[in-house]
C-alpha positions in Angstrom: 10.2 -21.9 -7.6 6.6 -21.0 -7.9 4.2 -22.7 -5.5 1.7 -24.9 -7.2 -1.8 -26.0 -6.0 -3.6 -29.2 -6.6 -6.7 -27.6 -8.1 -7.8 -29.1 -11.4 -9.2 -26.5 -13.8 -9.0 -23.5 -11.5 -7.7 -20.4 -13.2 -8.0 -18.3 -10.1 -8.1 -19.5 -6.5 -7.9 -18.2 -2.9 -6.8 -20.3 0.1 -7.4 -19.1 3.6 -7.3 -15.3 3.0 -7.4 -13.2 6.1 -7.2 -9.4 6.3 -7.8 -7.0 9.1 -7.4 -3.3 9.7 -6.8 -3.2 13.5 -9.8 -4.8 15.1 -11.9 -4.6 11.9 -11.9 -7.9 10.1 -12.6 -7.4 6.4 -11.7 -10.9 5.2 -11.7 -14.1 7.1 -10.8 -17.6 5.9 -11.8 -17.0 2.3 -11.6 -20.0 0.0 -12.8 -20.2 -3.5 -11.8 -21.2 -7.0 -12.9 -20.1 -10.5 -12.8 -22.6 -13.3 -11.8 -21.6 -16.9 -14.4 -19.6 -18.7 -16.8 -19.3 -15.7 -19.2 -16.3 -15.2 -19.3 -15.8 -11.4 -21.1 -13.1 -9.5 -19.9 -11.9 -6.1 -22.8 -10.5 -4.0 -23.5 -9.5 -0.5 -24.8 -6.6 1.6 -22.9 -3.3 1.8 -19.8 -3.7 3.9 -19.6 -7.5 3.3 -16.1 -7.2 1.9 -16.6 -7.6 -1.8 -14.4 -4.8 -3.1 -11.8 -5.7 -0.4 -11.7 -9.2 -1.8 -11.2 -7.9 -5.3 -8.4 -5.7 -4.0 -6.7 -8.7 -2.4 -7.0 -10.7 -5.6 -5.4 -8.0 -7.7 -2.7 -7.0 -5.3 -4.0 -3.7 -4.2 -4.1 -5.1 -0.7 -1.8 -7.8 0.8 -3.5 -10.5 2.9 -2.4 -11.0 6.5 -2.6 -14.8 5.8 -3.5 -17.1 3.0 -2.5 -17.4 -0.7 -3.8 -16.4 -4.1 -3.2 -18.6 -7.2 -3.5 -17.8 -10.8 -3.4 -20.8 -13.2 -1.9 -22.8 -10.3 0.9 -20.4 -9.6 1.1 -18.5 -6.4 0.9 -14.8 -7.0 0.4 -13.6 -3.5 3.7 -11.8 -3.3 3.3 -10.1 -6.7 2.2 -6.5 -7.1 -0.8 -5.4 -9.3 1.3 -4.7 -12.4 2.9 -8.1 -12.3 -0.5 -9.8 -11.9 -1.9 -7.9 -14.9 1.0 -9.2 -17.0 0.0 -12.7 -15.9 -3.6 -12.1 -17.0 -5.4 -11.0 -13.8 -7.1 -7.7 -14.7 -9.8 -5.6 -13.2 -12.0 -2.6 -14.1 -13.0 0.0 -11.6 -16.4 1.3 -10.6 -15.2 4.9 -11.1 -14.3 6.0 -14.7 -10.6 6.6 -15.3 -10.7 7.0 -19.1 -8.8 9.3 -21.4 -11.3 12.2 -21.9 -9.6 13.9 -24.9 -8.8 10.7 -26.9 -11.2 8.8 -29.1 -12.3 5.4 -28.0 -10.1 3.8 -30.7 -7.0 5.9 -29.6 -7.5 4.9 -26.0 -7.7 1.2 -26.7 -4.9 1.3 -29.2 -2.7 3.0 -26.5 -3.6 0.2 -24.1 -2.6 -2.4 -26.7 0.7 -0.6 -27.3 1.3 -0.5 -23.6 0.9 -4.2 -23.5 3.4 -4.6 -26.3 6.0 -2.4 -24.6 5.4 0.8 -26.6 4.3 2.9 -23.7 5.6 6.2 -25.2 3.2 6.1 -28.1 1.3 9.2 -27.1 4.1 11.3 -28.7 4.0 9.4 -32.0 1.5 8.9 -34.7 -1.0 6.1 -34.3 -0.8 5.1 -38.0 2.8 4.0 -37.3 1.2 1.2 -35.2 -1.3 -0.2 -37.7 -1.5 -3.6 -36.0 -2.3 -2.1 -32.6 -5.0 0.0 -34.2 -6.5 -3.0 -36.0 -6.5 -5.0 -32.7 -8.1 -2.1 -30.9 -10.8 -1.8 -33.5 -11.5 -5.5 -33.3 -11.9 -5.3 -29.5 -14.3 -2.4 -29.8 -16.3 -4.2 -32.4 -16.6 -7.2 -30.1 -18.2 -4.9 -27.6 -20.5 -3.2 -30.1 -18.6 0.0 -30.0 -17.2 0.0 -33.6 -19.7 2.6 -34.8 -18.6 5.0 -32.1 -14.9 4.3 -32.1 -13.9 7.8 -33.4 -15.9 9.6 -30.7 -14.1 11.2 -27.8 -14.5 9.0 -24.7 -16.2 11.8 -22.7 -18.8 12.0 -25.5 -19.9 8.4 -25.1 -23.1 7.5 -23.3 -22.4 6.2 -19.8 -23.1 2.6 -20.7 -20.7 2.9 -23.6 -18.0 4.3 -21.3 -18.4 1.3 -19.0 -17.9 -0.9 -22.1 -14.9 1.1 -23.0 -13.4 0.4 -19.6 -13.9 -3.3 -20.4 -12.3 -2.8 -23.8 -9.2 -1.3 -22.1 -9.0 -4.3 -19.9 -9.4 -6.7 -22.8 -6.4 -4.9 -24.5 -4.2 -6.5 -21.9 -5.3 -10.0 -23.0 -6.7 -11.1 -19.6 -7.2 -14.6 -18.4 -9.4 -13.4 -15.5 -11.5 -10.3 -15.7 -12.7 -8.8 -12.4 -15.6 -6.3 -12.7 -16.5 -4.1 -9.8 -20.1 -3.0 -10.4 -19.8 -2.6 -14.2 -23.3 -1.4 -14.4 -23.0 1.3 -11.7 -24.6 4.5 -13.0 -26.0 2.8 -16.1 -29.7 3.2 -16.6 -31.6 0.0 -15.5 -33.0 -0.6 -18.9 -29.5 -0.6 -20.4 -27.8 -2.8 -17.8 -29.2 -6.0 -19.3 -27.6 -5.1 -22.7 -24.3 -4.3 -20.9 -24.2 -7.7 -19.2 -25.3 -9.4 -22.4 -22.1 -8.2 -24.0 -20.1 -9.2 -20.9 -21.6 -12.7 -20.9 -20.7 -13.0 -24.6 -17.0 -12.5 -24.0 -14.6 -15.3 -25.1 -14.7 -18.3 -22.9 -11.0 -18.1 -22.8 -11.7 -15.3 -20.2 -13.0 -16.1 -16.7 -15.2 -13.3 -15.3 -16.0 -12.4 -11.7 -18.3 -9.5 -11.3 -19.8 -7.6 -8.3 -23.4 -6.5 -8.8 -26.3 -5.4 -6.6 -29.1 -5.9 -9.1 -30.3 -9.4 -8.3 -32.2 -9.7 -11.6 -29.0 -9.2 -13.5 -27.1 -11.5 -11.2 -29.6 -14.4 -11.6 -29.8 -13.9 -15.3 -26.1 -13.8 -16.2 -24.1 -15.6 -13.6 -23.5 -19.3 -13.9 -22.3 -19.4 -10.2 -22.7 -17.0 -7.3 -20.5 -16.3 -4.3 -22.3 -14.7 -1.3 -20.2 -12.7 1.1 -21.3 -11.6 4.6 -19.0 -10.0 7.2 -15.8 -10.7 5.3 -16.6 -14.4 4.8 -17.9 -16.5 2.0 -21.3 -17.6 3.3 -22.2 -19.9 0.4 -21.4 -20.6 -3.2 -23.9 -22.2 -5.6 -25.9 -22.0 -8.8 -28.5 -19.3 -9.2 -31.2 -21.7 -8.2 -29.3 -22.9 -5.2 -28.6 -19.4 -4.0 -32.2 -18.3 -4.6 -33.5 -21.2 -2.5 -30.9 -20.9 0.3 -32.6 -19.7 3.5 -29.4 -18.2 4.8 -29.1 -16.0 1.8 -32.7 -15.0 1.9 -32.3 -14.0 5.5 -29.1 -11.9 5.3 -29.4 -10.5 1.8 -32.2 -11.3 -0.6 -35.0 -11.1 1.9 -38.3 -11.0 0.1 -36.8 -9.7 -3.2 -37.3 -13.0 -5.0 -39.7 -14.8 -2.6 -42.7 -12.8 -1.5 
């Protein structure tokens, strides 16, 4: 029987997560919970353990101790694919797109994979009209409809990052984990990228890693700060901006001269 937790409204939660590689502690006593529809940022200096935490949540790494819950159900023992099927989905910082497919074909294939038609690449996409229509709707929601017939490698870099999100949305996620979604995107375009992310359906809870503090404070409703494999503090943007511990270890004089 699945273990349940007494966390009201938490769609994703961690309890007492520990992870070490030999003497190197990369996660220690991590506790947090994300409510339905939240927009959380995960920040911290390099080496704080942010990507390690994402890997723990998605099953890429197994914790030494502690539990992970999705919708109140313990998923700690499940592998990455099983977690995706339950609605816990991530994107990666490094592109892993289909370079010789159009954006529409790539997302339609992802939809078909979710529906159990994983061998569609040797068939004609028109045979799967519903999948194509769903893929087009996903691309339209991310402002990619006008470029849906372009090959993925021809898209501007910011559009490729949005396409990564489109591929994730094709799995119908409950929780979307974004590891530096604006990495490599020109600074003047990152705001537009996060504007699209913040406009995603509130049925989807979002946790994103980001180094640009202007973007974090603009788009996150709550912020988790990691230092040395631990959650130092959680709070609203105003609370994090004013917290002297955060200013000392991470923000410094960036927001307070």
